[in-house]
N, C-alpha and C positions, 0 to 999 in steps of 0.2 A: 248367640255364642257358637262358634264353630269348633267341632270336635273331629279328631281323626283317631279311630280306635281300631285295634287289631282284633279280628274275629275269625272263627274257624271257616275253612273253605266251604262255600255253599254255592248254589246255582241261582241264576236269575229266574224268578217265577213268571214265565210267559203264559199267555192264554191257554196253551195246551200243556203247561207244566214241563216245558222243555228246559234243558240245561245247555248253556253255551259256555264254552271255554273252561269246563270243569276239569281239573287235574286229578290224577290218581295218586299224587305224592303227598296229599294231606297238608299242602302249604297253607299259609295264613294270608288273608286278604286285608286290604285297607278299606274300611267303610267310612264315607264322609257323611256327616249328619249335623243337623242343628237341633237344639232343644230349647224350650221355654221353661224358666224356673216356676215351680209351683209355690204354694204358700208356705211350705215347710223348708224352703231353701234347696229342694232337690230339683230334678228335671223329669218332666212327664210327657211332653209332646215332642215327637220326632218327625222330621220331614225327610221324605225320600229325595235323594239327589236328582238333579236334572243334568243330562249330558247334552250340551249345545255344540253341534258340529257344523262348521262352515266348510264347504267343499271348494277346492281350488288346486292350483299347481304351485309347488314351492319354487323359490328363486326369483331374483330381481327381473329376469327376462319376462315373467308373467305378471308382474305387479301392475295393477291398473287395467288389466284386460277384462273383457266381459265375462269370461269363464271364471274369474277370480272374485266375483262380488261376494261369494260366500265367505272367503277369507276376510274381506273388508268389513263384513258385518260383525264377525268375531272381534276384529280390532276395535270397531266402534263400541261394542259392548264392554270390551276390556277397558277402554278409556273412560266410558261413562260410569261404570260400576267399580272401577279401581281393582279389577282382577288381573293380576300380572301373569302373562304367559311366559313361564321361565323354566319349564320342565319338559324333557323329551320322554315319552312313554308310548309303547306300542306304535312306533313309527309316527307319532304325532307330537306337535307342540301343544302343551296343555297348560291351563291355569286353574287353580282351585280358589273359590271364594263363595260369596253368598249375595243374594239380592233379597233384602229384608231378612227373613228367617229361613229362606230356602237355599240350601247348598247347591252351588253351581259348578260344573266342570266345563270349561271352554276348551275346544279342541280344533286344531287345524292339521289334518292329516298331511304328512310330508312324503308320502310314497307315490305322488302324482294322482291326478283325478281318477283314472281308471282303476286304481287300486285302493280307493278310499276305505272300502270295507275292511281292509287289513288292519286299520286302526279302530274303526267304530265297534266291530264285534268284540275284540279283546278288551277295549276300555269299558264297554257296557257290562261285560262279564266280571271284570276285575272289581269295579265299583258297585256291582249289584244294582244296576240301573234298569228298571222295568221298561218295556217297549214304549209305554205311553209317556215316558219321561225322556225319550230321545228325540230332540228337536233337530232336524236336518235343515240347513240353510244353503240354498244354491240358486244359480241363475236359471231363468225360465224364458225361453224364446216365445212361448205362446202368450206371454203377457207383454203389454206395451212397456217401453223403457221407463223404469222408475216406479212401476206399479207393484205393490206387494200383495201377496195372498197367503193366508194361513189355512192349512188343511189338517184334519185329524189323522188322515191316512191317505194312501193313494198308490199308484203304480210308479214305474220309473220314467215313463214318458220318453223313452229312448235317450235318457241322460245316463251316460256311462258311469258317472260317479254314484248316482243313486242306485243304478243297477248293481254295482259292486257292493254297496251297503246292504241291499236286500239279500244278496247272495251270502253275505257273511252273518246275516241274522236268520239263517236257515230258511230263506225264501219268504219270510213274512213281510207284509207291507203295512202292518198295523202300528205305525209310528208317525207322529206329527211332523209337518214341514212348514218352513217359511220360504216361500218362493219369491225371488226378486226378478222382476221383468227386465229383459234386455232387448226385446223386440226381435223381429226376424231379419235375416240378411236381405239387403236390397237387391232387387233384380236377380241375376243368376250368380251372385257371389257365392263362393264355396263356403259351406257352413263352418268347417274347421278354421278357415282363415278368419271368418267373422268372429268366432268365439275367442280366438287368440289375438284379436285386434284391440287396441286401447280405445277407450271412449273418446269421442270428439269433445271439444269444449262445450258445445251445445248439449250433447248427451250427458255430460258429466253432472250438470246442475240437478236434473231430476234424480240421478243416482245418489248424490250426496244427501238430498232431501229424504230419499227412501231409507238410507242408512240411519238417519236420525229417527224416522218413524219406526224403524225396525226395533229399536230399544223399547218403544211403547208397545209394539206387538209382542215382544217377549214377556213383558209384565202381564199382558192379557193371558198369554198361554199358561203362565205359571198358576193362574187362577182357575184353569180348566176351560174347556171349550163351551162357550155359552153364547147368549144373544149379543154380548159385547163384541165377540169375535165376528159374528155375522154382520154387525153394524160396521166394524172396522173394514171388513172385506168389501162391503158395499161402498163405503167412503173411498176406498182405494180405487175401486172399479170405475167410479164416475168422477174422480177428482179432476180429470182434465176436461170434463164436459162443462161447457158454459150454459147457464140458464138464461 
């Protein structure tokens, strides 16, 4: 059962007890949560929400490009789980729903890739999402096309969108990621041109398969980083290897 309740303004409890986006006006926030009924008909178990953010550039011009696979992953989750993206908040298109009993906020920042953090920081603060529950989904050139990798934390790897998010989370890198491999530019091709180029038909098939596996990856992350994720990463790493 999904609840939206109004609560007094508080901060996100990060590892060093920092507050992000706290206002001095005493405004009230919206907290999204799910609860399980107890034997007396009340509610006793609450789940902390997850913020799932796909990085990309808004507009039809960038649809289907390599740099926008983060957006495509959010669309895939939206279709698979029936979470409708129908609200604009903090410069992002968002949707609120649940996977099982876990409340989920899907987000596609609309301020262009290099300013993605302008959405992620305020959304995390507004919905009181802890760092460990912010899953960032983005393209990764260091991975072969269509290969996925889950990480509990990491740097920005010269990805401007990730760099912006880290900057708006006070420089912390302690949040999980789902990286979608797009491969490296061929020959001496300009990196920007490569990122903003659409996938070829041959490249498209592994990406579509990766998007389907991404929904499976999300359900693993919701259960916490464990040996299941290690096995998932290994399976992805060697899935194109023939024995």
